[in-house]
Each structure stands twice: as C-alpha cells, then as structure tokens.
N, C-alpha and C positions, 0 to 999 in steps of 0.2 A: 966805064965812067958813069953811064946812065944808072947802072945798078947801085953805084956808090952814092949818087945823088938821091936816088929813091930811098935808100936806107937812111941817109942823113935826115931827110924830111919826115920819115916815119918815126924817128927817135923822139919820144915824148917825155924823156926823163926830166926836162926842165919844167914842164907843165905839171907833172906828178909831184915834184918838189914844192911847187907853188901851192898846189891843192893841199898837200900835207901841212904846209905852214898855216894856211887858212884854217884848216880843221883843228890844228893844234891851238891856234889863237882862240877859236870859238870855244874849245874845251876849257881853256884857261879862264875865259870870261864867264862861262856858265858855272864853273867851279867857284869862282870868286863871288858871284851872285848868290849861289847856294850857301857858301860859307857865311856870307853876311846875313842871310835869312836865318840860318841856324843860330848864329851868335845873338841876333836880335831877339829871337824866340827864347833863348836861354836867359838873356838879361831880363826879359819881361817875366818869365817864370820865377826867376830869383826874386824880383821885386814883389810879386804876388805872395810868394812864400814868406818873405820878410814881413809884409803887412799882416799876414795871417798869424805869424808868431807874435808880433808886437800886440795885436789885438787880443790874443789869448793871454799874454802876460798882463795886459791892462785889466782884463776880466778877473784874473786871479788876484792881482795886487790891490784891487779896490774893494775887497770884501771886508765886512764888519765881523767883529767877534764879541761875544758876551763877556763882560768883565764884572764879576761879582754875582750877587744874588738877584733873583726875580722876586719882587714883593707885591703884595696886594695891600693897599693902605686906605685909611679913612672908611673902612667897611662898616656896614650895618650888621652888628653881631646877631647871631641866632643859630639855633640848632637846625637839624635837617629840614629843608624846605622853607626855612624862615629867613636866614641871613642872605645878604647881598654884597657882592664885591663892587667897590666903586672905582678904584684906580689900580692899574697895573704899572709898576715902576721897575725899570731895569737900566743898567748902564752898559754902554757899548764903547768900543775903541776900534782903531784900525788894526788889521793884522800887521805883523812886522814887515816894514818896508812898503806898506800899502799907500796908494795915492789918496789924496784928500777927497772927502765926500761932503757934499753940500747938505747940511741939516737945517736949512732955512725952513721954519714952520710958519705957515700962514693960516689965517682964519678962514680964507676962502677955500682952503683944501688943495691948493695947487702946489703941494710939497713935492720936492724932487725925490725924496725917499717916501715910498708908499708902504703903509702898514695895513695888513689885512688880518681879520679875525675869523675863526671858524670853530664850531663845535658840532655835536651830533644833530642839532636842530637849526642852526643859523650860520650863515656865512655873510660877512660884511667886508666890503673892499673899500680902501681909502679912508681909514679911521682918522679922526681928528686927534692930534697929539701935540705936546709941547716939549721943549728941550731946555735943560739947565746944564751949566758947565761947571762941574765940581773941580775939574782940573783942566785949565786952558792957559795958553801962552799969548794969545792975541785976541783981537776984538771982532774977527769975522765969524761967520757961521760954518766954516769949513772944519770938519773933523780931521785933524792931521796927526802925525806921529807925536806921541807924548801927551795927547789930549784925551779926555774922557767926556762923554755926553750922557746925561741922565735923561731918559725919555719917559714921559708920563702920559698914559692913555686914560682919559676919563670915560669909563664905560657908560656912565649914566648920562653923559652928554646926549641931548636929543638927536644930534647929528650922527652919533654912533648907534644909539638905540639898542644897546645890548643889556640884557639882564642875565648876570652870571651868579648862580647860586651854589648850593652845596653839591658835592659828589658829581662834578661835571668836568670831563676832560675837554680841554680847549687848546687851540694852537694859535700863535701869533707869528706872522711872517713879516719880516722887515726886508723890504726890497729896495736896495740902492739902485741908481741909474746904471751903474756898472758893477759887475762882480756877482758873487753868489748870494743867495737868499739866506738870511739868518732866521732859522726856525726855532721858536720857543714853544715847547709843548709841556703842559702841566695839568694836574688834576686838583680841583678844589677839595678841601677836607669836608668831613661830615658836620663840623661845627665851624662857623665863620667867626674869627676873632677880628678885633679892630685892625690889627696888622698881621699879615700872614707871610711867612718866609717859605717860598716854594723850594724844597730841597731837590 
C-alpha cells in the first residue's frame, strides 16, 4: 500500500501536460508576433517600392521634347568673326502622356524651368527667356498635352551676357522641375544671316 501511494505521488504526468500546454501557448504567441512583424515589414516595403515606382514614372512623364526647328533670329549679319546671333528660338511640347510643366517666365529670373547655356569659352546658368503659345487651349502657363510653347532666349540681354558669333559650337539645356533635361546642341555657321535655321 505504501509503495502504491509513493508511486501515485511520484506520477508527474499532469504537471508535464500543463507545462507542455504553457510552452505550446508561448510558441503560438511568439509565432503570431513574428508573423505580424513580417507582414508589417512586407507592407512597408511594398509601400516604399510603390513610391519609388510612382516617382520614377513622374520623372519620365514630365519630360519636354523639341517640336520643330531651332532658329537664330534678328541676328547682326556678317562673315567670319563679324556677325552676332541675337535670339535663339525653339518650340517645345510635352512627351506623349506627360504631366503639365509650369512655363511661367518672370523678369526676376525665378522661373520654374531653368535654361542654361555653354560653349567652349563660357557657361551661363539661369538665362532670361520668354514664352509664346502658338498652340494652346487655355489661359494658364502650364504646358499640357496638345499645347506648344515657343521659347525665345535673347542672348544680347545684359542679364544673359552672351556673345555668340560664327563657327561656335554651343549647347542649351532646358531643365524642368521634374523629368529629363532637354539638350539642344548646335554649331553656328561661318556666315551669320539675319535668320538661321539650325539643321
């Protein structure tokens, strides 16, 4: 009888089951917390990837493209070393499906679209320019689908301070707030006519 009672009190099967249940519950709770953390991190990563993709699409969709010829107008005619180009004129439009670009031109030079000039001897940032609208549908200064903007840069303006003569390779960069830079690179001829069509 004593041995039977001794064996009964030594039997710990109930305690082992209780410990197992506690350990099992702890594992379930830890797994749930871990799963929640993984899902939260995945959601955050997905949002960041989405933002990066949308930002990239905006950069591409807001680019300008050249529409038509690049002209030099109202020039002072002359042979090599004598003539001088006054205005550079070109027309731009949005790429297909592009977002609107603000072409507000101010005298103070706080334009949202920045135009830079460079040649072998000079580099000028933030040129003064003006805009006309040969094809437009509304009265704002946003370049939208179906609209064309004619940009004129007066190189002889004292704020620009550029002397562009014969046989000179030059580049003009049109930099909108978003999107790629429009690069226009041309070479002036050996004889300056009143109007030059850069081919």
